[in-house]
MOPAC internal coordinates of N, CA, C and O (Angstrom, degrees):
PM7 1SCF
backbone

  N    0.0000 0     0.00 0     0.00 0    0    0    0
  C    1.4486 1     0.00 0     0.00 0    1    0    0
  C    1.5308 1   108.04 1     0.00 0    2    1    0
  O    1.2310 1   120.00 1   -58.45 1    3    2    1
  N    1.3339 1   117.61 1   121.55 1    3    2    1
  C    1.4512 1   122.09 1  -178.62 1    5    3    2
  C    1.5136 1   112.36 1   -78.30 1    6    5    3
  O    1.2310 1   121.45 1   -18.68 1    7    6    5
  N    1.2769 1   114.84 1   161.32 1    7    6    5
  C    1.4507 1   120.95 1  -179.86 1    9    7    6
  C    1.5215 1   108.52 1  -106.77 1   10    9    7
  O    1.2310 1   120.74 1   -45.90 1   11   10    9
  N    1.3195 1   116.20 1   134.10 1   11   10    9
  C    1.4566 1   120.82 1  -179.71 1   13   11   10
  C    1.5277 1   108.90 1   -74.63 1   14   13   11
  O    1.2310 1   120.45 1   -55.00 1   15   14   13
  N    1.3265 1   116.75 1   125.00 1   15   14   13
  C    1.4515 1   121.65 1   179.13 1   17   15   14
  C    1.5277 1   108.46 1   -93.32 1   18   17   15
  O    1.2310 1   121.07 1   -54.44 1   19   18   17
  N    1.3141 1   115.55 1   125.56 1   19   18   17
  C    1.4566 1   119.38 1  -179.42 1   21   19   18
  C    1.5304 1   108.67 1   -76.87 1   22   21   19
  O    1.2310 1   120.02 1   -49.30 1   23   22   21
  N    1.3303 1   117.56 1   130.70 1   23   22   21
  C    1.4566 1   120.08 1  -174.42 1   25   23   22
  C    1.5288 1   113.97 1   -74.81 1   26   25   23
  O    1.2310 1   119.80 1   165.96 1   27   26   25
  N    1.3069 1   117.98 1   -14.04 1   27   26   25
  C    1.4603 1   120.71 1  -178.65 1   29   27   26
  C    1.5179 1   110.06 1  -114.46 1   30   29   27
  O    1.2310 1   120.49 1   -44.71 1   31   30   29
  N    1.3396 1   116.67 1   135.29 1   31   30   29
  C    1.4670 1   119.31 1   178.71 1   33   31   30
  C    1.5280 1   110.73 1   -64.04 1   34   33   31
  O    1.2310 1   121.22 1   -28.93 1   35   34   33
  N    1.3216 1   115.27 1   151.07 1   35   34   33
  C    1.4585 1   121.48 1  -179.68 1   37   35   34
  C    1.5267 1   111.44 1   -57.26 1   38   37   35
  O    1.2310 1   120.20 1   142.13 1   39   38   37
  N    1.3247 1   117.22 1   -37.87 1   39   38   37
  C    1.4707 1   121.21 1  -179.43 1   41   39   38
  C    1.5355 1   110.91 1   -60.92 1   42   41   39
  O    1.2310 1   120.82 1   138.01 1   43   42   41
  N    1.3320 1   116.04 1   -41.99 1   43   42   41
  C    1.4669 1   120.12 1   179.03 1   45   43   42
  C    1.5253 1   110.52 1   -65.71 1   46   45   43
  O    1.2310 1   120.78 1   137.54 1   47   46   45
  N    1.3210 1   116.12 1   -42.46 1   47   46   45
  C    1.4615 1   120.04 1   179.24 1   49   47   46
  C    1.5333 1   110.57 1   -59.91 1   50   49   47
  O    1.2310 1   120.81 1   132.03 1   51   50   49
  N    1.3286 1   116.06 1   -47.97 1   51   50   49
  C    1.4681 1   120.16 1  -179.42 1   53   51   50
  C    1.5302 1   111.45 1   -63.28 1   54   53   51
  O    1.2310 1   120.99 1   138.36 1   55   54   53
  N    1.3253 1   115.71 1   -41.64 1   55   54   53
  C    1.4685 1   119.94 1   179.48 1   57   55   54
  C    1.5241 1   110.78 1   -63.67 1   58   57   55
  O    1.2310 1   120.26 1   137.23 1   59   58   57
  N    1.3205 1   117.10 1   -42.77 1   59   58   57
  C    1.4598 1   121.18 1  -179.49 1   61   59   58
  C    1.5283 1   110.82 1   -62.89 1   62   61   59
  O    1.2310 1   120.16 1   137.17 1   63   62   61
  N    1.3248 1   117.30 1   -42.83 1   63   62   61
  C    1.4669 1   121.31 1   179.20 1   65   63   62
  C    1.5318 1   109.88 1   -63.46 1   66   65   63
  O    1.2310 1   120.46 1   136.94 1   67   66   65
  N    1.3364 1   116.72 1   -43.06 1   67   66   65
  C    1.4784 1   120.43 1   177.75 1   69   67   66
  C    1.5178 1   111.00 1   -62.08 1   70   69   67
  O    1.2310 1   120.97 1   137.94 1   71   70   69
  N    1.3437 1   115.75 1   -42.06 1   71   70   69
  C    1.4665 1   119.27 1  -179.19 1   73   71   70
  C    1.5237 1   111.39 1   -63.75 1   74   73   71
  O    1.2310 1   120.14 1   140.37 1   75   74   73
  N    1.3252 1   117.34 1   -39.63 1   75   74   73
  C    1.4691 1   120.10 1   178.63 1   77   75   74
  C    1.5250 1   109.23 1   -60.35 1   78   77   75
  O    1.2310 1   120.31 1   135.69 1   79   78   77
  N    1.3260 1   117.02 1   -44.31 1   79   78   77
  C    1.4687 1   120.65 1   180.00 1   81   79   78
  C    1.5299 1   110.97 1   -64.34 1   82   81   79
  O    1.2310 1   120.62 1   141.88 1   83   82   81
  N    1.3297 1   116.42 1   -38.12 1   83   82   81
  C    1.4684 1   120.42 1  -178.01 1   85   83   82
  C    1.5259 1   112.60 1   -70.96 1   86   85   83
  O    1.2310 1   119.80 1   139.65 1   87   86   85
  N    1.3296 1   117.99 1   -40.35 1   87   86   85
  C    1.4637 1   120.80 1  -174.94 1   89   87   86
  C    1.5230 1   113.29 1   -92.35 1   90   89   87
  O    1.2310 1   119.92 1   172.88 1   91   90   89
  N    1.3224 1   117.75 1    -7.12 1   91   90   89
  C    1.4701 1   121.41 1  -177.08 1   93   91   90
  C    1.5266 1   113.56 1   -51.28 1   94   93   91
  O    1.2310 1   118.81 1   136.11 1   95   94   93
  N    1.3539 1   119.88 1   -43.89 1   95   94   93
  C    1.4739 1   119.25 1  -179.58 1   97   95   94
  C    1.5335 1   113.95 1   -61.56 1   98   97   95
  O    1.2310 1   119.93 1   159.20 1   99   98   97
  N    1.3181 1   117.74 1   -20.80 1   99   98   97
  C    1.4612 1   121.44 1  -178.33 1  101   99   98
  C    1.5243 1   113.34 1   -83.80 1  102  101   99
  O    1.2310 1   120.27 1   175.19 1  103  102  101
  N    1.3284 1   117.09 1    -4.81 1  103  102  101
  C    1.4676 1   121.15 1  -176.16 1  105  103  102
  C    1.5231 1   110.49 1  -123.11 1  106  105  103
  O    1.2310 1   120.38 1   -25.30 1  107  106  105
  N    1.3326 1   116.88 1   154.70 1  107  106  105
  C    1.4659 1   120.14 1  -177.37 1  109  107  106
  C    1.5360 1   113.84 1   -69.47 1  110  109  107
  O    1.2310 1   119.98 1   159.25 1  111  110  109
  N    1.3358 1   117.64 1   -20.75 1  111  110  109
  C    1.4671 1   120.64 1   179.81 1  113  111  110
  C    1.5228 1   109.26 1  -149.53 1  114  113  111
  O    1.2310 1   121.62 1   -15.77 1  115  114  113
  N    1.3125 1   114.50 1   164.23 1  115  114  113
  C    1.4571 1   118.78 1   177.11 1  117  115  114
  C    1.5288 1   109.76 1   -65.11 1  118  117  115
  O    1.2310 1   120.53 1   143.31 1  119  118  117
  N    1.3330 1   116.59 1   -36.69 1  119  118  117
  C    1.4674 1   119.89 1   179.37 1  121  119  118
  C    1.5256 1   111.38 1   -59.73 1  122  121  119
  O    1.2310 1   120.47 1   137.25 1  123  122  121
  N    1.3248 1   116.71 1   -42.75 1  123  122  121
  C    1.4689 1   120.67 1   179.08 1  125  123  122
  C    1.5332 1   110.06 1   -62.02 1  126  125  123
  O    1.2310 1   120.38 1   139.44 1  127  126  125
  N    1.3294 1   116.88 1   -40.56 1  127  126  125
  C    1.4693 1   120.51 1   177.69 1  129  127  126
  C    1.5273 1   110.19 1   -65.17 1  130  129  127
  O    1.2310 1   120.49 1   139.67 1  131  130  129
  N    1.3166 1   116.67 1   -40.33 1  131  130  129
  C    1.4760 1   120.77 1   179.47 1  133  131  130
  C    1.5198 1   110.42 1   -63.05 1  134  133  131
  O    1.2310 1   120.22 1   135.40 1  135  134  133
  N    1.3249 1   117.19 1   -44.60 1  135  134  133
  C    1.4682 1   120.81 1   179.59 1  137  135  134
  C    1.5247 1   110.51 1   -62.00 1  138  137  135
  O    1.2310 1   120.48 1   138.02 1  139  138  137
  N    1.3379 1   116.69 1   -41.98 1  139  138  137
  C    1.4677 1   120.44 1  -179.99 1  141  139  138
  C    1.5303 1   111.45 1   -63.65 1  142  141  139
  O    1.2310 1   120.28 1   134.65 1  143  142  141
  N    1.3163 1   117.07 1   -45.35 1  143  142  141
  C    1.4736 1   120.89 1  -179.77 1  145  143  142
  C    1.5268 1   109.90 1   -66.51 1  146  145  143
  O    1.2310 1   120.35 1   140.08 1  147  146  145
  N    1.3263 1   116.93 1   -39.92 1  147  146  145
  C    1.4661 1   121.18 1   178.08 1  149  147  146
  C    1.5309 1   110.32 1   -56.65 1  150  149  147
  O    1.2310 1   121.34 1   134.49 1  151  150  149
  N    1.3400 1   115.04 1   -45.51 1  151  150  149
  C    1.4621 1   119.29 1  -179.59 1  153  151  150
  C    1.5263 1   111.67 1   -65.77 1  154  153  151
  O    1.2310 1   120.35 1   139.15 1  155  154  153
  N    1.3280 1   116.93 1   -40.85 1  155  154  153
  C    1.4754 1   120.58 1  -179.14 1  157  155  154
  C    1.5181 1   112.06 1   -65.28 1  158  157  155
  O    1.2310 1   120.35 1   142.20 1  159  158  157
  N    1.3418 1   116.94 1   -37.80 1  159  158  157
  C    1.4643 1   120.21 1  -175.12 1  161  159  158
  C    1.5281 1   113.59 1   -96.87 1  162  161  159
  O    1.2310 1   120.27 1   174.01 1  163  162  161
  N    1.3277 1   117.09 1    -5.99 1  163  162  161
  C    1.4626 1   120.07 1   178.30 1  165  163  162
  C    1.5241 1   113.40 1    72.46 1  166  165  163
  O    1.2310 1   120.60 1  -146.06 1  167  166  165
  N    1.3146 1   116.46 1    33.94 1  167  166  165
  C    1.4629 1   120.84 1   177.58 1  169  167  166
  C    1.5246 1   107.31 1   -80.68 1  170  169  167
  O    1.2310 1   120.32 1   -40.13 1  171  170  169
  N    1.3167 1   116.98 1   139.87 1  171  170  169
  C    1.4594 1   122.89 1  -174.00 1  173  171  170
  C    1.5195 1   115.72 1   -49.19 1  174  173  171
  O    1.2310 1   120.12 1   122.04 1  175  174  173
  N    1.3330 1   117.37 1   -57.96 1  175  174  173
  C    1.4639 1   119.74 1  -178.21 1  177  175  174
  C    1.5170 1   110.07 1  -134.44 1  178  177  175
  O    1.2310 1   121.20 1   -26.09 1  179  178  177
  N    1.3145 1   115.32 1   153.91 1  179  178  177
  C    1.4613 1   120.42 1   177.35 1  181  179  178
  C    1.5249 1   110.00 1   -66.56 1  182  181  179
  O    1.2310 1   120.45 1   148.80 1  183  182  181
  N    1.3179 1   116.74 1   -31.20 1  183  182  181
  C    1.4673 1   120.58 1   179.66 1  185  183  182
  C    1.5280 1   110.85 1   -62.80 1  186  185  183
  O    1.2310 1   120.04 1   143.62 1  187  186  185
  N    1.3227 1   117.52 1   -36.38 1  187  186  185
  C    1.4595 1   121.39 1   176.56 1  189  187  186
  C    1.5183 1   109.88 1   -60.47 1  190  189  187
  O    1.2310 1   120.90 1   130.41 1  191  190  189
  N    1.3165 1   115.88 1   -49.59 1  191  190  189
  C    1.4691 1   120.41 1  -179.98 1  193  191  190
  C    1.5266 1   110.78 1   -65.27 1  194  193  191
  O    1.2310 1   119.99 1   142.15 1  195  194  193
  N    1.3317 1   117.62 1   -37.85 1  195  194  193
  C    1.4671 1   120.16 1   178.20 1  197  195  194
  C    1.5330 1   110.28 1   -60.52 1  198  197  195
  O    1.2310 1   120.88 1   139.38 1  199  198  197
  N    1.3172 1   115.91 1   -40.62 1  199  198  197
  C    1.4692 1   120.48 1   178.25 1  201  199  198
  C    1.5266 1   110.24 1   -62.82 1  202  201  199
  O    1.2310 1   120.08 1   136.65 1  203  202  201
  N    1.3346 1   117.45 1   -43.35 1  203  202  201
  C    1.4643 1   120.41 1   178.36 1  205  203  202
  C    1.5236 1   110.97 1   -60.42 1  206  205  203
  O    1.2310 1   120.88 1   137.11 1  207  206  205
  N    1.3416 1   115.93 1   -42.89 1  207  206  205
  C    1.4632 1   120.96 1  -179.46 1  209  207  206
  C    1.5271 1   109.53 1   -63.27 1  210  209  207
  O    1.2310 1   120.20 1   133.90 1  211  210  209
  N    1.3333 1   117.22 1   -46.10 1  211  210  209
  C    1.4727 1   120.76 1   179.74 1  213  211  210
  C    1.5252 1   110.77 1   -60.98 1  214  213  211
  O    1.2310 1   120.23 1   136.62 1  215  214  213
  N    1.3174 1   117.17 1   -43.38 1  215  214  213
  C    1.4669 1   120.53 1  -179.57 1  217  215  214
  C    1.5221 1   110.71 1   -66.00 1  218  217  215
  O    1.2310 1   120.07 1   141.68 1  219  218  217
  N    1.3261 1   117.48 1   -38.32 1  219  218  217
  C    1.4720 1   120.22 1   177.06 1  221  219  218
  C    1.5268 1   110.52 1   -64.00 1  222  221  219
  O    1.2310 1   120.56 1   142.77 1  223  222  221
  N    1.3332 1   116.54 1   -37.23 1  223  222  221
  C    1.4647 1   120.16 1   177.23 1  225  223  222
  C    1.5314 1   110.98 1   -65.92 1  226  225  223
  O    1.2310 1   120.23 1   140.58 1  227  226  225
  N    1.3214 1   117.17 1   -39.42 1  227  226  225
  C    1.4716 1   120.84 1   176.90 1  229  227  226
  C    1.5254 1   109.59 1   -65.02 1  230  229  227
  O    1.2310 1   120.61 1   133.91 1  231  230  229
  N    1.3367 1   116.43 1   -46.09 1  231  230  229
  C    1.4631 1   120.47 1  -179.24 1  233  231  230
  C    1.5252 1   111.82 1   -62.36 1  234  233  231
  O    1.2310 1   120.36 1   147.20 1  235  234  233
  N    1.3468 1   116.92 1   -32.80 1  235  234  233
  C    1.4651 1   121.12 1   180.00 1  237  235  234
  C    1.5269 1   111.75 1   -80.55 1  238  237  235
  O    1.2310 1   120.60 1   168.38 1  239  238  237
  N    1.3250 1   116.46 1   -11.62 1  239  238  237
  C    1.4527 1   119.97 1   179.13 1  241  239  238
  C    1.5207 1   114.51 1    89.19 1  242  241  239
  O    1.2310 1   119.99 1  -174.69 1  243  242  241
  N    1.3269 1   117.62 1     5.31 1  243  242  241
  C    1.4565 1   120.55 1  -178.75 1  245  243  242
  C    1.5339 1   112.40 1   -90.24 1  246  245  243
  O    1.2310 1   120.37 1   176.98 1  247  246  245
  N    1.3181 1   116.90 1    -3.02 1  247  246  245
  C    1.4675 1   121.89 1   179.11 1  249  247  246
  C    1.5311 1   106.80 1  -142.34 1  250  249  247
  O    1.2310 1   120.22 1   -41.59 1  251  250  249
  N    1.3310 1   117.18 1   138.41 1  251  250  249
  C    1.4685 1   118.10 1   179.01 1  253  251  250
  C    1.5241 1   110.96 1   -71.03 1  254  253  251
  O    1.2310 1   121.19 1   -29.18 1  255  254  253
  N    1.3148 1   115.32 1   150.82 1  255  254  253
  C    1.4572 1   120.16 1   177.97 1  257  255  254
  C    1.5148 1   110.78 1   149.60 1  258  257  255
  O    1.2310 1   121.16 1     3.49 1  259  258  257
  N    1.3083 1   115.39 1  -176.51 1  259  258  257
  C    1.4592 1   122.73 1  -179.39 1  261  259  258
  C    1.5201 1   108.73 1   -89.32 1  262  261  259
  O    1.2310 1   120.76 1   -57.66 1  263  262  261
  N    1.3175 1   116.16 1   122.34 1  263  262  261
  C    1.4604 1   119.54 1  -179.52 1  265  263  262
  C    1.5324 1   110.24 1   -71.73 1  266  265  263
  O    1.2310 1   121.18 1   -16.04 1  267  266  265
  N    1.3128 1   115.34 1   163.96 1  267  266  265
  C    1.4594 1   120.84 1   179.00 1  269  267  266
  C    1.5222 1   110.08 1   -59.34 1  270  269  267
  O    1.2310 1   120.45 1   136.35 1  271  270  269
  N    1.3195 1   116.75 1   -43.65 1  271  270  269
  C    1.4683 1   120.91 1   179.19 1  273  271  270
  C    1.5155 1   112.22 1   -61.58 1  274  273  271
  O    1.2310 1   120.73 1   137.45 1  275  274  273
  N    1.3322 1   116.20 1   -42.55 1  275  274  273
  C    1.4598 1   120.14 1   178.45 1  277  275  274
  C    1.5281 1   110.79 1   -64.67 1  278  277  275
  O    1.2310 1   120.35 1   137.81 1  279  278  277
  N    1.3163 1   116.93 1   -42.19 1  279  278  277
  C    1.4677 1   120.70 1  -179.98 1  281  279  278
  C    1.5275 1   110.60 1   -63.20 1  282  281  279
  O    1.2310 1   120.38 1   139.40 1  283  282  281
  N    1.3324 1   116.88 1   -40.60 1  283  282  281
  C    1.4652 1   120.63 1   178.40 1  285  283  282
  C    1.5250 1   110.15 1   -65.13 1  286  285  283
  O    1.2310 1   120.33 1   138.81 1  287  286  285
  N    1.3446 1   116.97 1   -41.19 1  287  286  285
  C    1.4630 1   120.91 1   179.24 1  289  287  286
  C    1.5318 1   111.01 1   -64.19 1  290  289  287
  O    1.2310 1   120.18 1   137.50 1  291  290  289
  N    1.3275 1   117.25 1   -42.50 1  291  290  289
  C    1.4653 1   121.28 1   178.37 1  293  291  290
  C    1.5283 1   109.90 1   -62.03 1  294  293  291
  O    1.2310 1   120.25 1   135.35 1  295  294  293
  N    1.3248 1   117.12 1   -44.65 1  295  294  293
  C    1.4627 1   120.71 1   179.58 1  297  295  294
  C    1.5287 1   110.65 1   -62.05 1  298  297  295
  O    1.2310 1   120.47 1   137.82 1  299  298  297
  N    1.3319 1   116.70 1   -42.18 1  299  298  297
  C    1.4665 1   121.50 1   179.13 1  301  299  298
  C    1.5248 1   109.72 1   -62.64 1  302  301  299
  O    1.2310 1   120.32 1   135.22 1  303  302  301
  N    1.3307 1   117.00 1   -44.78 1  303  302  301
  C    1.4657 1   120.78 1  -179.72 1  305  303  302
  C    1.5250 1   111.43 1   -66.63 1  306  305  303
  O    1.2310 1   119.84 1   143.60 1  307  306  305
  N    1.3304 1   117.92 1   -36.40 1  307  306  305
  C    1.4668 1   120.36 1   177.14 1  309  307  306
  C    1.5280 1   110.98 1   -63.54 1  310  309  307
  O    1.2310 1   120.81 1   138.43 1  311  310  309
  N    1.3478 1   116.06 1   -41.57 1  311  310  309
  C    1.4717 1   119.41 1   177.15 1  313  311  310
  C    1.5294 1   110.24 1   -62.87 1  314  313  311
  O    1.2310 1   120.83 1   137.86 1  315  314  313
  N    1.3317 1   116.02 1   -42.14 1  315  314  313
  C    1.4553 1   121.05 1  -179.64 1  317  315  314
  C    1.5384 1   110.95 1   -63.88 1  318  317  315
  O    1.2310 1   120.16 1   136.68 1  319  318  317
  N    1.3176 1   117.29 1   -43.32 1  319  318  317
  C    1.4664 1   121.56 1   178.22 1  321  319  318
  C    1.5203 1   110.02 1   -61.32 1  322  321  319
  O    1.2310 1   120.22 1   135.64 1  323  322  321
  N    1.3180 1   117.19 1   -44.36 1  323  322  321
  C    1.4708 1   120.65 1   179.44 1  325  323  322
  C    1.5278 1   110.55 1   -60.90 1  326  325  323
  O    1.2310 1   120.57 1   137.36 1  327  326  325
  N    1.3318 1   116.52 1   -42.64 1  327  326  325
  C    1.4638 1   120.88 1   179.27 1  329  327  326
  C    1.5305 1   110.30 1   -63.93 1  330  329  327
  O    1.2310 1   120.46 1   137.51 1  331  330  329
  N    1.3310 1   116.72 1   -42.49 1  331  330  329
  C    1.4670 1   120.36 1   179.43 1  333  331  330
  C    1.5238 1   111.40 1   -66.55 1  334  333  331
  O    1.2310 1   120.09 1   143.67 1  335  334  333
  N    1.3147 1   117.43 1   -36.33 1  335  334  333
  C    1.4618 1   120.31 1   177.11 1  337  335  334
  C    1.5237 1   110.96 1   -64.76 1  338  337  335
  O    1.2310 1   120.83 1   138.46 1  339  338  337
  N    1.3494 1   116.02 1   -41.54 1  339  338  337
  C    1.4704 1   119.27 1   177.47 1  341  339  338
  C    1.5295 1   110.22 1   -62.12 1  342  341  339
  O    1.2310 1   120.69 1   135.94 1  343  342  341
  N    1.3278 1   116.28 1   -44.06 1  343  342  341
  C    1.4625 1   120.36 1   179.41 1  345  343  342
  C    1.5256 1   110.45 1   -63.14 1  346  345  343
  O    1.2310 1   120.54 1   141.15 1  347  346  345
  N    1.3197 1   116.57 1   -38.85 1  347  346  345
  C    1.4629 1   121.06 1   179.11 1  349  347  346
  C    1.5230 1   110.90 1   -63.20 1  350  349  347
  O    1.2310 1   120.46 1   138.29 1  351  350  349
  N    1.3313 1   116.73 1   -41.71 1  351  350  349
  C    1.4671 1   120.25 1   178.17 1  353  351  350
  C    1.5257 1   111.09 1   -62.84 1  354  353  351
  O    1.2310 1   120.75 1   140.09 1  355  354  353
  N    1.3202 1   116.17 1   -39.91 1  355  354  353
  C    1.4721 1   120.27 1   178.55 1  357  355  354
  C    1.5244 1   109.49 1   -63.72 1  358  357  355
  O    1.2310 1   120.52 1   136.12 1  359  358  357
  N    1.3343 1   116.61 1   -43.88 1  359  358  357
  C    1.4640 1   119.94 1  -179.91 1  361  359  358
  C    1.5309 1   111.67 1   -65.44 1  362  361  359
  O    1.2310 1   120.19 1   142.14 1  363  362  361
  N    1.3249 1   117.24 1   -37.86 1  363  362  361
  C    1.4649 1   120.45 1   177.23 1  365  363  362
  C    1.5249 1   110.00 1   -62.84 1  366  365  363
  O    1.2310 1   120.76 1   134.62 1  367  366  365
  N    1.3263 1   116.15 1   -45.38 1  367  366  365
  C    1.4663 1   120.18 1   179.83 1  369  367  366
  C    1.5266 1   110.65 1   -62.44 1  370  369  367
  O    1.2310 1   120.54 1   139.56 1  371  370  369
  N    1.3245 1   116.57 1   -40.44 1  371  370  369
  C    1.4641 1   120.66 1   179.62 1  373  371  370
  C    1.5273 1   110.69 1   -65.90 1  374  373  371
  O    1.2310 1   120.21 1   138.89 1  375  374  373
  N    1.3337 1   117.21 1   -41.11 1  375  374  373
  C    1.4689 1   119.59 1  -179.77 1  377  375  374
  C    1.5213 1   110.80 1   -65.96 1  378  377  375
  O    1.2310 1   119.77 1   142.95 1  379  378  377
  N    1.3323 1   118.05 1   -37.05 1  379  378  377
  C    1.4672 1   121.15 1   176.26 1  381  379  378
  C    1.5244 1   109.71 1   -63.63 1  382  381  379
  O    1.2310 1   120.81 1   136.13 1  383  382  381
  N    1.3266 1   116.06 1   -43.87 1  383  382  381
  C    1.4651 1   120.67 1   179.89 1  385  383  382
  C    1.5266 1   110.97 1   -60.85 1  386  385  383
  O    1.2310 1   120.36 1   130.90 1  387  386  385
  N    1.3378 1   116.91 1   -49.10 1  387  386  385
  C    1.4625 1   120.28 1  -176.79 1  389  387  386
  C    1.5221 1   111.59 1   -71.47 1  390  389  387
  O    1.2310 1   119.55 1   149.08 1  391  390  389
  N    1.3180 1   118.47 1   -30.92 1  391  390  389
  C    1.4609 1   120.82 1   176.16 1  393  391  390
  C    1.5266 1   109.30 1   -65.55 1  394  393  391
  O    1.2310 1   120.32 1   139.72 1  395  394  393
  N    1.3188 1   116.99 1   -40.28 1  395  394  393
  C    1.4582 1   120.78 1   177.88 1  397  395  394
  C    1.5268 1   110.50 1   -64.75 1  398  397  395
  O    1.2310 1   120.14 1   142.61 1  399  398  397
  N    1.3206 1   117.34 1   -37.39 1  399  398  397
  C    1.4600 1   121.74 1   178.25 1  401  399  398
  C    1.5275 1   110.22 1   -64.01 1  402  401  399
  O    1.2310 1   120.19 1   140.02 1  403  402  401
  N    1.3229 1   117.24 1   -39.98 1  403  402  401
  C    1.4609 1   120.98 1  -178.93 1  405  403  402
  C    1.5249 1   111.97 1   -70.05 1  406  405  403
  O    1.2310 1   120.27 1   150.64 1  407  406  405
  N    1.3291 1   117.10 1   -29.36 1  407  406  405
  C    1.4553 1   121.18 1  -178.89 1  409  407  406
  C    1.5358 1   112.76 1   -77.13 1  410  409  407
  O    1.2310 1   119.44 1   163.07 1  411  410  409
  N    1.3127 1   118.67 1   -16.93 1  411  410  409
  C    1.4516 1   121.54 1  -178.75 1  413  411  410
  C    1.5354 1   109.34 1   -75.56 1  414  413  411
  O    1.2310 1   121.27 1   -35.99 1  415  414  413
  N    1.3136 1   115.17 1   144.01 1  415  414  413
  C    1.4921 1   117.25 1   177.03 1  417  415  414
  C    1.5331 1   109.91 1   -67.11 1  418  417  415
  O    1.2310 1   121.80 1   -36.20 1  419  418  417
  N    1.2985 1   114.16 1   143.80 1  419  418  417
  C    1.4673 1   120.18 1  -178.91 1  421  419  418
  C    1.5261 1   110.14 1   -72.34 1  422  421  419
  O    1.2310 1   120.16 1   -39.98 1  423  422  421
  N    1.3022 1   117.30 1   140.02 1  423  422  421
  C    1.4656 1   122.52 1   176.42 1  425  423  422
  C    1.5124 1   108.28 1   -90.72 1  426  425  423
  O    1.2310 1   121.90 1   -37.76 1  427  426  425
  N    1.3105 1   113.97 1   142.24 1  427  426  425
  C    1.4665 1   117.51 1   177.85 1  429  427  426
  C    1.4764 1   111.53 1  -126.67 1  430  429  427
  O    1.2310 1   120.10 1   180.00 1  431  430  429

């Protein structure tokens, strides 16, 4: 399973979110501030920056939702569960194999 590489460095993301918060009072809406910051920093789409802003608000606790840390923990636990399930299947197959071996009459 491949890992998605984020095209923007974390520093740029954090700076863009800070800039939106700083310039917001100068614009009629948060969207207008997001579009302005997107243009200044050369971010692909305003929707990308809007998502970063929303996630930063969730992480700060000012908006309900799953924080970045929680999402990472859930993903880690899902990977761990999948690995344990695979191991469990291997152990089940091995126990069936060895049970069949024990049921066979011994050769002398």
